[in-house]
Structures are given as C-alpha cells and as structure tokens.
LOLUMTI-288371 format. One line per 10 residues: number of its first residue (from 1); their letters; for each residue y, z, x of N, C-alpha, C. Coordinates in Angstrom, 3 decimals, m for minus. Atoms other than C-alpha are relative to their C-alpha. Layout:
N
NUM) a) Y Z X Y Z X Y Z X | ... .
This chain:
132
1) mtvadsrtqv) m1.112 m0.009 0.885 0.019 0.018 m0.019 1.259 m0.078 0.994 | m1.307 0.157 m0.764 3.416 m1.004 1.419 0.995 1.040 m0.492 | m1.073 m0.928 0.418 6.525 1.252 1.267 0.636 m0.467 m1.284 | m0.615 0.417 1.299 7.979 m0.947 m1.474 m0.915 0.215 m1.042 | 0.975 m0.329 0.997 4.776 m0.502 m3.432 0.035 1.374 m0.351 | 0.027 m1.346 0.277 4.880 3.257 m3.040 1.290 0.415 m0.742 | m1.306 m0.435 0.698 8.491 3.427 m4.196 m0.059 m0.444 m1.401 | 0.078 0.483 1.402 7.686 1.264 m7.235 m1.012 1.043 m0.772 | 0.832 m0.901 0.673 4.867 3.832 m7.998 0.814 1.177 m0.507 | m0.828 m1.055 0.333 7.432 6.592 m8.030 0.887 m0.291 m1.398 .
11) vrwaliagaa) m0.653 0.509 1.288 9.346 4.717 m10.805 m1.035 m0.117 m1.097 | 1.026 0.091 0.996 6.174 3.980 m12.654 m0.437 1.282 m0.514 | 0.458 m1.380 0.635 4.915 7.522 m12.816 1.024 0.707 m0.779 | m1.106 m0.630 0.850 8.212 8.739 m14.006 0.029 m0.569 m1.373 | 0.000 0.718 1.320 8.199 6.160 m16.883 m1.296 0.458 m0.740 | 1.166 m0.498 0.594 4.560 7.021 m17.682 m0.015 1.435 m0.484 | m0.285 m1.527 0.389 5.252 10.868 m17.624 0.900 0.058 m1.063 | m0.940 m0.055 1.065 8.203 10.339 m19.712 m0.407 m0.431 m1.305 | 0.493 0.595 1.359 6.667 8.230 m22.346 m1.172 0.947 m0.483 | 1.014 m0.887 0.554 3.596 10.681 m22.619 0.679 1.279 m0.353 .
21) lgllavmaga) m0.635 m1.209 0.519 5.920 13.781 m22.688 0.847 m0.208 m1.404 | m0.698 0.374 1.378 7.934 12.008 m25.494 m0.894 m0.034 m1.104 | 1.031 m0.099 1.075 4.836 11.367 m27.477 m0.471 1.318 m0.266 | 0.512 m1.464 0.235 3.578 14.937 m27.021 1.172 0.767 m0.670 | m1.071 m0.709 0.603 7.012 16.168 m27.990 m0.006 m0.300 m1.509 | m0.009 0.282 1.451 6.890 14.331 m31.283 m1.168 0.507 m0.694 | 1.129 m0.591 0.603 3.434 15.516 m31.990 0.163 1.553 m0.188 | m0.253 m1.522 0.098 4.350 19.203 m31.131 1.109 0.203 m1.040 | m1.076 m0.353 1.000 7.444 18.920 m33.287 m0.637 m0.202 m1.423 | 0.722 0.036 1.302 5.411 17.733 m36.231 m1.011 1.109 m0.239 .
31) fgahglrhvv) 0.921 m1.157 0.150 2.789 20.466 m35.636 0.855 1.245 m0.274 | m0.829 m1.088 0.263 5.590 22.940 m35.490 0.518 0.079 m1.429 | m0.614 0.076 1.240 7.169 21.901 m38.600 m1.002 m0.013 m1.121 | 1.078 0.063 1.067 4.014 21.426 m40.685 m1.089 1.050 0.196 | 1.089 m0.879 m0.218 1.263 23.373 m39.037 0.248 1.474 0.223 | m0.335 m1.315 m0.388 3.138 26.460 m38.019 0.882 0.787 m1.032 | m1.050 m0.580 0.860 5.474 26.995 m40.931 m0.306 1.256 m0.648 | 0.403 m1.265 0.617 3.389 29.672 m42.626 m0.907 0.838 0.822 | 0.848 m0.701 m0.901 1.679 30.927 m39.537 0.695 0.878 0.846 | m0.892 m0.807 m0.942 4.415 32.231 m37.297 1.286 0.369 m0.624 .
41) serglevfqt) m1.163 m0.427 0.473 7.649 33.997 m37.843 1.176 m1.134 0.140 | m1.025 0.872 m0.124 10.977 32.197 m38.338 0.597 m0.194 1.490 | m0.443 m0.050 m1.416 11.923 33.237 m34.755 m0.913 m0.754 0.903 | 1.065 0.679 m0.648 8.682 31.967 m33.508 0.087 m1.693 m0.133 | m0.281 1.413 0.186 9.531 28.470 m35.085 1.181 m0.365 0.868 | m1.149 0.343 m0.768 12.833 28.532 m33.462 m0.373 m0.198 1.554 | 0.418 m0.005 m1.493 11.323 29.213 m29.948 m0.869 m1.182 0.114 | 0.799 1.165 m0.161 8.752 26.475 m30.586 0.824 m1.236 m0.005 | m0.974 1.034 0.190 11.541 24.106 m31.601 0.831 m0.191 1.355 | m0.671 0.000 m1.216 13.420 25.037 m28.416 m0.846 m0.715 1.074 .
51) avsyqmyhal) 0.883 0.597 m0.962 10.448 24.083 m26.380 m0.225 m1.494 m0.235 | 0.109 1.478 0.332 10.032 20.743 m28.205 1.245 m0.780 0.428 | m1.224 0.662 m0.407 13.676 19.953 m27.666 0.132 m0.365 1.473 | m0.127 0.125 m1.437 13.717 20.686 m23.959 m0.977 m1.047 0.501 | 0.947 1.049 m0.448 10.606 18.620 m23.573 0.415 m1.439 m0.277 | m0.388 1.334 0.248 11.989 15.621 m25.285 1.254 m0.386 0.763 | m1.177 0.192 m0.977 15.334 15.908 m23.318 m0.464 m0.559 1.344 | 0.467 0.207 m1.363 13.438 15.803 m20.166 m0.992 m1.250 m0.016 | 0.792 1.347 m0.010 11.033 13.005 m21.203 0.875 m1.146 m0.102 | m1.080 0.989 0.016 14.034 10.946 m21.972 0.647 m0.203 1.419 .
61) alvaaslmpa) m0.579 0.091 m1.268 15.458 11.856 m18.565 m0.864 m0.681 0.965 | 1.009 0.693 m0.785 12.176 10.781 m16.909 0.076 m1.480 m0.222 | m0.080 1.461 0.263 12.411 7.380 m18.686 1.179 m0.617 0.659 | m1.197 0.540 m0.501 15.956 6.947 m17.695 m0.011 0.027 1.549 | 0.156 m0.155 m1.527 15.203 7.960 m13.958 m0.826 m1.117 0.394 | 0.728 1.165 m0.435 12.669 5.241 m13.927 0.710 m1.343 0.090 | m0.799 1.119 0.138 15.296 2.790 m14.766 1.145 m0.147 1.062 | m1.243 m0.060 m0.850 17.932 3.976 m12.311 0.002 m0.549 1.379 | m0.063 0.739 m1.272 16.817 2.386 m9.130 0.583 m1.454 m0.056 | m0.526 1.240 0.199 18.045 m0.860 m10.591 1.482 0.116 0.146 .
71) lglsrrllgv) m1.541 m0.232 m0.283 21.561 0.776 m10.240 0.172 0.272 1.411 | 0.006 m0.263 m1.419 20.853 1.282 m6.571 m0.198 1.486 0.371 | 0.171 m1.448 m0.303 20.194 5.041 m6.809 m1.243 0.280 0.734 | 1.087 m0.318 m0.942 17.786 6.574 m4.225 m1.343 0.230 m0.858 | 1.287 m0.250 0.645 14.162 6.221 m5.469 m0.557 1.339 0.501 | 0.456 m1.183 m0.451 13.242 9.165 m3.330 0.570 1.359 m0.685 | m0.506 m1.181 0.718 15.773 11.595 m4.841 m0.418 m0.105 m1.541 | 0.348 0.163 1.434 14.965 10.185 m8.306 m1.411 0.435 m0.182 | 1.308 m0.418 0.007 11.320 10.819 m7.583 m0.187 1.633 0.013 | 0.044 m1.519 m0.054 11.896 14.355 m6.573 0.644 0.585 m1.116 .
81) asgfwltgvl) m0.601 m0.381 1.230 14.215 14.993 m9.472 m0.973 m0.052 m1.216 | 1.088 0.159 1.094 11.432 13.621 m11.788 m1.000 0.971 0.040 | 1.001 m1.148 m0.323 9.002 16.077 m10.138 0.445 1.334 m0.565 | m0.435 m1.189 0.479 11.183 18.872 m10.934 0.159 0.177 m1.419 | 0.004 m0.057 1.407 11.723 17.874 m14.516 m1.373 0.086 m0.639 | 1.420 m0.105 0.413 7.975 17.457 m15.033 m0.409 1.362 0.176 | 0.262 m1.349 m0.211 7.394 20.927 m13.559 0.825 0.768 m0.884 | m0.654 m0.815 0.919 10.094 22.336 m15.654 m0.496 m0.116 m1.484 | 0.601 0.137 1.345 8.574 20.914 m18.899 m1.275 0.871 0.004 | 1.381 m0.730 m0.075 5.145 22.429 m17.906 0.273 1.489 0.014 .
91) lfsgslyllv) m0.305 m1.489 m0.015 6.673 25.881 m17.084 0.861 0.529 m1.132 | m0.848 m0.524 1.111 9.482 26.101 m19.636 m0.613 m0.236 m1.334 | 0.453 0.190 1.262 8.181 24.317 m22.654 m1.491 0.599 m0.145 | 1.425 m0.419 0.088 4.462 25.213 m21.821 0.008 1.497 m0.333 | 0.025 m1.487 0.263 5.252 28.948 m21.559 0.505 0.369 m1.402 | m0.503 m0.244 1.205 7.166 28.905 m24.775 m0.982 m0.462 m1.193 | 1.162 0.331 0.926 4.384 27.032 m26.560 m1.129 1.087 m0.116 | 1.172 m0.992 m0.101 1.783 29.528 m25.333 0.543 1.293 m0.569 | m0.585 m1.225 0.527 4.127 32.440 m26.175 m0.054 0.035 m1.485 | 0.066 0.067 1.342 4.410 31.335 m29.691 m1.392 0.041 m0.687 .
101) ltgnhwlgpv) 1.396 0.213 0.470 0.712 30.313 m30.113 m0.814 1.150 0.178 | 0.876 m1.115 m0.290 m0.784 33.273 m28.501 0.634 1.415 m0.137 | m0.575 m1.311 0.075 1.699 36.023 m28.735 0.053 0.708 1.473 | m0.053 m0.691 m1.387 1.270 36.833 m25.040 1.397 m0.110 0.605 | m1.223 m0.076 m0.435 4.561 38.019 m23.764 0.085 0.122 1.535 | m0.064 m0.077 m1.418 3.567 38.150 m20.116 0.517 m1.360 0.581 | m0.389 1.383 m0.497 4.420 34.414 m19.989 1.493 m0.045 0.116 | m1.437 m0.125 0.076 8.084 35.413 m20.486 0.719 m0.388 1.220 | m0.554 0.215 m1.321 9.019 35.432 m16.749 m0.235 m1.377 0.553 | 0.390 1.442 m0.542 7.591 31.862 m16.285 1.107 m0.894 m0.622 .
111) tpvggvcfmv) m0.966 0.825 0.761 10.202 30.441 m18.670 1.254 m0.356 0.800 | m1.064 0.340 m0.675 13.145 30.784 m16.563 m0.136 m0.781 1.311 | 0.380 0.731 m1.223 11.422 29.432 m13.451 0.088 m1.653 m0.525 | m0.098 1.302 0.523 11.020 26.161 m15.611 1.406 m0.450 m0.226 | m1.377 0.412 0.200 14.723 26.261 m16.474 0.672 m0.319 1.340 | m0.539 0.160 m1.298 15.534 26.517 m12.877 m0.411 m1.489 0.567 | 0.476 1.364 m0.210 13.365 23.316 m12.290 0.791 m1.032 m0.537 | m0.821 1.040 0.744 15.346 21.538 m14.868 1.269 m0.137 0.627 | m1.261 0.095 m0.645 18.586 22.375 m13.151 m0.038 m0.615 1.315 | 0.087 0.725 m1.245 17.391 21.314 m9.790 m0.207 m1.504 m0.206 .
121) gwallmasal) 0.152 1.481 0.396 16.312 17.989 m11.261 1.322 m0.678 m0.113 | m1.348 0.574 0.291 19.729 17.485 m12.673 0.916 m0.129 1.217 | m0.801 0.107 m1.249 21.368 18.334 m9.418 m0.544 m1.085 0.968 | 0.503 1.174 m0.822 19.134 15.884 m7.580 0.434 m1.232 m0.528 | m0.385 1.268 0.672 20.035 13.123 m10.026 1.597 m0.143 0.412 | m1.472 0.030 m0.441 23.850 13.952 m9.243 0.019 m0.354 1.456 | m0.014 0.378 m1.455 23.032 13.873 m5.495 m0.337 m1.518 0.207 | 0.465 1.369 m0.128 21.301 10.527 m5.871 1.225 m0.991 m0.337 | m1.071 0.727 0.254 24.433 9.231 m7.631 1.134 0.083 1.082 | m0.950 m0.163 m1.082 26.721 10.655 m5.101 m0.215 m0.611 1.353 .
131) kk) 0.535 0.611 m1.190 24.632 9.231 m2.252 0.370 m1.474 m0.030 | m0.260 1.236 0.211 25.167 5.865 m3.608 1.414 m0.340 0.519 .
C-alpha cells in the first residue's frame, strides 16, 4: 500500500464510521422514543436523548471530515480528530446508554472522558484548518 493509499484509507474509514454511527443514532433514537418510553424515567429518557444527539453530531462530523481533504486540510490531523470523535462517541454516548439501560452509576466518570475526546477532536479540526 502506498502513502497515498493509506491517506485515502483514513478518509474512507471516517466516512464509514460516520455513516455507521449515524445509522445507529437513528436506531437508538427510535428505540429511546418508542421502546423506553414506559420503561425508564423522564430523566432517563433525557439522558438517552443526549447520548443520541452527541452521537449524531459526531457522526456528521466524521462524514464532513472525510470530505475535508478536498479543501486541502491535513489528512493526518483529520484522521486523528476523527479517531478522537469516534472514541468520544464510544465513551460519552456509550456510557450514557449503559447508564440508562443498566442503572450502573459507576459508568458516570467515563462520560467526561468522552467529552474531552470530543473537544480534542474539534481542536484538531481547527488546527488542521489553521495549518492550511
């Protein structure tokens, strides 16, 4: 695999991950709205919706990042930013989903780590734009 091929793979995996996370966010949103309505508290539904919203925001960010090399932005920085966003979704949204579905509050400290991953990803996107 050439360097150009590996750089293309970074863009490709961000697009695939973004599309998959977007699909799963829609599915989770429907599950929360219809399957959890009479199962968890109103606060639980709010927390679940927060997880869905942040997952969708970052799914869209991944898709957008996959298109940004066409603007001349650094594929390397975009790839690292995308990795932080994906990790953020797993930690932030994943911990909130598990919190609501299982009631295990020990997951609470994981959520802010996911939030920090989101912020690092956005900072790297900004750095990629500034580097250009």
